[in-house]
N, C-alpha and C positions, 0 to 999 in steps of 0.2 A: 457739567453738563453733556450730553448725549442726544443724540441725533432721534432717539425716538421722542425723547423729551420735546426735543426743537419741531419736532413733527408735531406733537402735539398742540405745543404755543401756538405754532402757525394757525393747522387747520380749526381749530376753535377760537382762535382771535382775543388768545390768551394776554395781550398784552396792549401798554396805552398806548390810543392810534394821537395823540396830541404832538403834534408838529412833528410827523414824520418826515425825513429829509431822504435821500439817496446819499451816499459816498461823493455824490457830487456835488451834493448841497442842491440840488433839486428836491420841491415838496411831492411826496406822495399819497397817493388815497385810495386805499384798498376799497374796490368796490365788492369783488367776490373773490374770494383766496383762491379759490379753483376745487378743484374733485384728487381725491387722494388716489394715486395710480397705482396701482398692484404689481404691475405688469414693468418691462423694460423703460425707459426711458425717463421724464424728469418725476419730480415727487410729488408735483401738482399742475394738473392738467385744467385747460379752458377760466383761466382766471380771467380778471378783468381789474385793472390797475390802469390809476390816471398818476401819470407823474411828468408834475410842470403842468401843460396846459394841453396836454396827451392823452387821448384814453386808449390804454393796450391792452387787447385779448390775445393770451398765451399761456405758455407752462412759466411756474416757481418752481425752482432747485434749491433746496436747504444742503446747508453744511455748515460743520462748527466752526470749520474757516475759510476765508476768501480765496488761500490756496490750494484747498482740496480740490476746488475744479480741475484745475492742471495733475495734480496728483490723479485724481479719477480718470482724466484721459477725457475728460467730456470735450475738449475742446476740439477734437479728434473724431467726436460721433454726432452725426447728422440726427440722432434720435434728441439730440438737446438744441437745434435751431431755431427753434419756435420758440426757446426760455425769451420770457421777460424781462425778470426779476432774479435775481439770486441773493435769495437770503441767507445771511449768516449770523454767527453769534460773538464773533471777534475778525475782525479785518487785518489779518495780518499781514495782507501786502496792501498796503496803501498804495501802493504805485502803479497798482493793478488797472489797467484802464481799458475795458470792454466795449465797444462802437455798438456793438448790437442789445447788449442790456444793462439796468441800473446795477446796483448793488446797497442794500438795504442792510446795516448792523443793529440786528433788533435787542441786544444786551442791556442798555440803557431803558428800555422799555418796559422790560418782563419786571413783575413782583418778585426784591427779596423773600417776602412769604412764602411765596409758593413755590419759590427753588427749595426755601429751609423745609417746608411740608415735604415735596418731595423727596429730598435727602434724608430723612426723615422716618419714610415708609421704607426705603431702599434699602436702608440699615437696621431696621428692628428684628428684634430678633423673638418678639412676642408669638405666640400662637397665627394670630395673623396680624400683616405689617399695622391694621390701623386700628387696633383693638382699641385705641385708648379713646377714637372717635364714634365708635360704635353705638347706637345703630345708623346716624347718620342720614338714611331716606327714610321718609316715612311709610305707613302701610303699604298704600297702593304699589309708591315705587317700587319697593322691598317685590311685592307680589308679578309687577312685570318681568326685574333684572331674575327674581327665582323662575319665571316660565321658559323665560329665554337660555337661562345654564341648562337647565333639564330637558329641554331641544337640543338643546349642544351637543349633552352630554350622551342623550339618544345618536343622535345623526352622527359623534362618533365612535361610538357601537356599533349602529350598521355598517361603518363600511369597514369593520373588524369581521362582522358576521357574512358580509356579498362575498370579501376575498376568502373568507373559507366555502362559500356556496359556490365559488369558482372553482374551487381542488374538487367537488366534490359536483362536478358536472350539472351542475345546477338541478342537485335534488335536495330540497329542501328539508324530506325525513331524517336522512342521513345526516345532514348540517344542526338538525338539532338534536338528535341524538349523541351529536360530540360534543355539542355545547350543554345539554345536560350532564354529560358523564363528567365534564370537568367540574361542573356547579358541584357534583357531590363530591369530589375530590377536595373540596374549597380548599382556600388558596395555598395551604403546603402542597397539596398534590394536585391540584388542579391542573397540572400541564401533564403528567405521567397519566393521570385519568383521561385525557385528550389524547393520548396518544395510543393508550391501549382501544377506545373509541375506534377511532379508525384503521385498527388492527383487526376490527370485527364489524363488519358491515351488517347495516340493519334489517338486510335478506337474509343473510346470518341467522341471526336474532329473529326475525320472522317466524320462520322455519320451526324454532326450538324452543319459542316463548312459552308453549302449554303446557311445557315439562319445568318447573320451576328450580329442579337439581341441573340440568344441563345448560340453563341459563347461569347459574352460577359456576358450574362448572368453567364455562366459557369466560366469564369477569376474572373469576379467583385465577385460573392457569392464564391468561393472557398476562394477569398483573404479579406474577410471581409469588402470590402469594398460598399455592396449596402446600402444604411442609412434607419437607422430605418422607417424614416418619410418617406411621398410620395410625394412629391414636383412636381410631372411632368408627366404627361404620358407616358413617355420613362421609367422614373425608375421604374414605376408601371409595363410595359411590363417584364422587364428585373427581377425582384422582384416573379412574376409571374412564369416566364418559370424557374429563376432557382430552384424553390420551386419544381415544376413538375420534374426537370430533377435531382433533387438531390436524390427524392424517387425513379425516376425511376433506377439510377446506384448506388443506395445507396452511395452517394458523402458526404467527410467529407470536414469539413475547416480546414484553417491555424491555428494555435496554436493562432496567432496574426496577426494586419493588418501590409502591410508595413509605413515608415515614410515618413513623407512628410516635416519635419522640414528642416528650412533653405537649402530649394529648389525653385528656380526658377520655377513657375508655367508651364512653358514649358517642365520640366523634372519631373514634379509630376507624382507618381507611376501609377494613374488613366489615365494620358496621353501614358503613355509606354504601359501599360495596354489595352487602346483602341487601340493602333498602334498594339499591338501584336495578338488582336483578325482580325485586319483587314490583318494582311499578313497571319494568318491562313482561314481565308475566301478566300484570293486569291490565294490559292497556297495548293499542295498536292505533297507527295511522295517529299521532300522537299531534303533532303538528296541527294537521289536516282539523283536529275535533279543537283544538283551540283557537286555530284562527277563524272557524265558525260558530264559535261560542258569545255570545256576548255579557252574559252577567260574569265578572269575575271572582266570584265565590263557586264558580260550576269549577272553575280553573284550579282554586283551594284545593278542592274534592279529588280532582287528580292526584295530588300529590302528597295526601294523607295515607299513609302508606304503611305497611307492619312486615318485615324482615318477616322468612317463615320460621317453622316452631323450632329449629334446631337454636335460633339466634336469640330464642326466650332463656337459655341456659349458657349460652357463648356469647364473646365477645372478637375472638380470633378463633380460625379455625386448628382445631385441634386442644386448644386448652379444656385443661380441666372446666365439668359443669360446675357454673355456681348458682345462684338463687334464679327463682323466675324472676322476668323479667322482660315484657314485650319489646323490641326496638323498634320502637315508631317514629314516624319523621315528624316532628314538636313542631310547635306550631314557627318558632324562630327558624327553624329550617326553611318550611315553604314560603314565609315570606323570603326569605333570602332567594331560593329558587326563580320565586314568582318577580320579584324587584329585578334581578340580576341577569334573569334570562330569557322567563317567559315575555316581559313586556318587551326587551333591546332586539329580539326576533320578531315581534309580530310587526315591532318600527319596522324593521328593516326589511321585510316582507312588504310595507307599506312604498319605503322608498326604490325597491327594487324594481316594481312592477308600478310606481309612479301613482299610485292607488292610496290617496292623503284621507280615507274612510279608516283604514287601517290602523295610518300614524294617528287622528286624532280618537283611534280605538285606544290604542296603546297608552296614549295622554291621559284621557279620562280613566282610567283602570289604573294608572300611577295616581290621581288625584284623588281614588276611592279606597287607596289603600293609606290601612295604620302607619305612620311616623315611623324611621326607623330609628330606634336608640343607642347609640353605640359613642366613644370618646368624641369622637371628632363634632356632633350632632351638641351632647352634652355641654363640648365649649363653646360652639355658637350661642345657646342659650345663656351662658354666662353671660355673654355683652348683649343679654336682649333682642337674638336675631331668631324669632321661632321658627319650628315646619310644622304643620298645624295634619299632614300626609307626607305620603311617599314620593309624591313627586316635588315638593318643597326639601325633604331631607338629599332626596339625590342633587337638586339645584345647589344645597352647602357643601356636600362632600365634590363639584366639580369646581364649581368654585374654590375651595380651599386648594388643591389639590393643581388644579388648571392654570388658577389666577395667583392664588394668595402665595403658595408656597415659590413662584417660581418668578413673584416678583412683577406679574401683567397688572401693576395699578391702573395704569393707564388707560388701559382695554377694559376695567370695571367700572361700572358704574357707581360704585363707592367711592373706587377711589378717584376718578376723575369728579367726582363731588367735595371730596375735601383739597384737592390741591389747587381746585377752583377757586374754592370760599373763599372772600374777601375779610 
């Protein structure tokens, strides 16, 4: 037994109420268990409990053992002066008598089946702890839970974006540029791409966006991707441009270069950087345009770009020319940008400015976007949990990482249903 489970049992009253008696022998009737307290003080507030013939109103404190009351020094804390009932799993101090409140030992009243299910979930090594029970919820219940999960995911990401916004003195275009750069770095190089974006302000990019070779010089030079040798004319142009711009703007380089190991050539950081340069070259005030766009398909068009002609024959700066192959951002990459950067940024804008319209639009865009197809989503499908759009796939990713992987089963609608089922 742990206090989280004991809190859950008390909050939802998952125990037998027949013949409840205090340790003193007086009968107990629970009128209202109280409201869970997330702040300092007793665990449940505003409870109403009849003990004997007396109806009491006040707080309830939950502990595994009776002795925890003194162990936690509650007897010295005025916040606990309003406690009317001490709920414990084990009465390890039967001689403990408190004139102010009664003690209820709840263990004999809790179903052993519930405890067994909880232990099974906590010790499962499966993809998700509850996979043998899935789908558990009906279609409507799953839909409601997914909507809450997707919103929670966006709220969590929003806080990270707003924290970044504060470091950029409230500049949304600067913040969005850094977020987009990190996305182009994909998971392996996201951090160093973000570092690069922080070293090149949006104002510098705006001044030189019309010359694609100058944009590439800024990005490749800052990210340590201009080779020491000069194997071709284009590399020479970029090295010369970067040397000039670095002096002009007093630019620094990132501490390291991005990783290329175990990547398909189409995903090389050099290709992603060239595509990012093409995006900068083709757009201006990108976040403002996205914010003011209604149809999400127009936003997709902003990111369907092709790197400049040099990259039709190259995968890295200065390598030997290969066969002609335009380096376009594929549908999968555009989906990734849209789901993981555009939508969270738009939602964060709504949160920051307290504008529900933008939060609703972000959720609507997710719902209108095709479902993702990765290993996690495929695994959910194996257990009859479907996802029909990107809002639902984002919800299932949130459920897996923030609940299943860390065993937050008692905070999950699925886990609660399993544990409480008779």
